[in-house]
C-alpha positions, 0 to 999 in steps of 0.5 A, spaced: 134 145 694 139 151 691 136 158 690 136 161 683 141 166 686 146 160 688 145 157 682 147 163 678 153 165 682 155 158 681 154 158 674 158 165 674 164 162 678 164 156 673 164 160 667 169 165 670 174 159 671 173 156 664 175 163 661 181 164 665 183 157 664 182 158 656 186 164 657 192 161 660 192 155 656 192 160 650 198 164 652 202 158 654 201 156 647 203 162 644 209 163 648 211 156 646 210 157 639 214 164 639 220 160 643 219 154 637 219 160 632 225 163 635 230 157 636 227 151 632 232 153 626 233 146 623 233 145 616 233 139 611 235 140 604 235 135 598 238 137 591 241 134 584 245 137 579 250 136 573 257 136 575 264 136 572 270 131 573 277 134 573 280 128 569 287 126 572 288 119 570 294 117 567 292 111 563 286 110 559 285 118 560 282 118 553 276 114 554 273 118 560 267 122 560 268 127 565 260 130 565 256 126 571 251 128 576 251 130 584 246 129 589 246 132 596 242 131 602 244 136 608 241 137 615 243 144 618 242 147 624 241 155 622 240 160 628 239 167 627 247 168 627 251 168 621 254 161 622 250 155 621 252 147 623 250 141 619 252 134 616 252 132 609 251 126 605 249 124 598 252 121 591 257 124 587 258 120 580 265 122 578 266 119 571 264 114 567 269 111 562 268 106 556 274 102 553 274 097 547 280 093 546 278 088 540 273 083 543 274 086 550 269 091 552 269 095 559 265 100 562 267 103 568 264 108 573 267 111 579 263 115 584 263 117 592 258 118 598 261 123 602 260 123 610 261 131 612 261 136 617 259 143 615 260 150 617 256 155 613 257 162 613 251 167 611 253 174 607 249 179 604 242 177 604 241 171 601 248 168 599 252 163 603 258 159 603 259 152 606 266 149 608 265 141 609 270 136 611 270 129 613 271 122 609 268 119 603 266 112 601 269 111 594 265 106 589 268 103 583 264 099 578 267 095 572 263 091 567 267 087 562 265 083 557 271 078 558 273 078 565 266 079 568 264 084 573 268 087 578 266 092 584 270 095 589 270 100 595 275 104 599 274 109 604 278 116 603 280 120 609 281 128 609 276 130 604 273 137 604 268 141 600 267 148 598 260 151 596 258 158 594 250 159 594 244 163 593 238 161 597 231 164 597 225 163 601 218 161 598 214 162 605 216 161 612 218 153 611 220 152 604 227 154 601 230 154 594 237 154 593 242 154 587 250 153 589 256 151 586 260 146 589 267 143 589 269 137 592 276 134 593 277 126 595 284 125 597 285 118 596 286 118 589 286 126 588 279 126 585 276 133 584 270 135 581 265 141 581 257 141 581 252 146 580 246 143 584 239 145 585 236 144 592 229 145 596 229 146 603 224 145 609 225 148 615 222 145 622 
């Protein structure tokens, strides 16, 4: 049989061990959170906005509607330095066109899907600029009343974009941004500029 003093001593040892383990676990968790907060600087962005196509068509230029839209999806590694790296894709509606030649009506849309690598540089406090380079998938769709539908796609190599933007944080994770984005596709010498509104989430 254990005495009252022995049981009390064992209880004190157990309580002390539990308290010490809890303290060590909490300290380790805090260190891990500090490490993640310091180094876990990954942010995903998504946004959309209106765009304008610089009409360079030679044939049928008068039927082109230059105003379209651009949707952007971006993943960025954003450490505490002034340079960040990432990748970007999206969907850019370059232009649409309508032609009427008697009984033959045709509607054309020309779009692209970029696949780009990005280098981003911060300046001042909330301002930044991005330079992107890569390739694009050009998508051309034709709907005609006589000849039917025709869809074609091709790859444009050596494309690039230039962006200037303003970003502001709502809290530690959510960001709002507005940017002016210019894009050049080398395959058909297509150029457009867009005003994009984005939401970012940092994790």
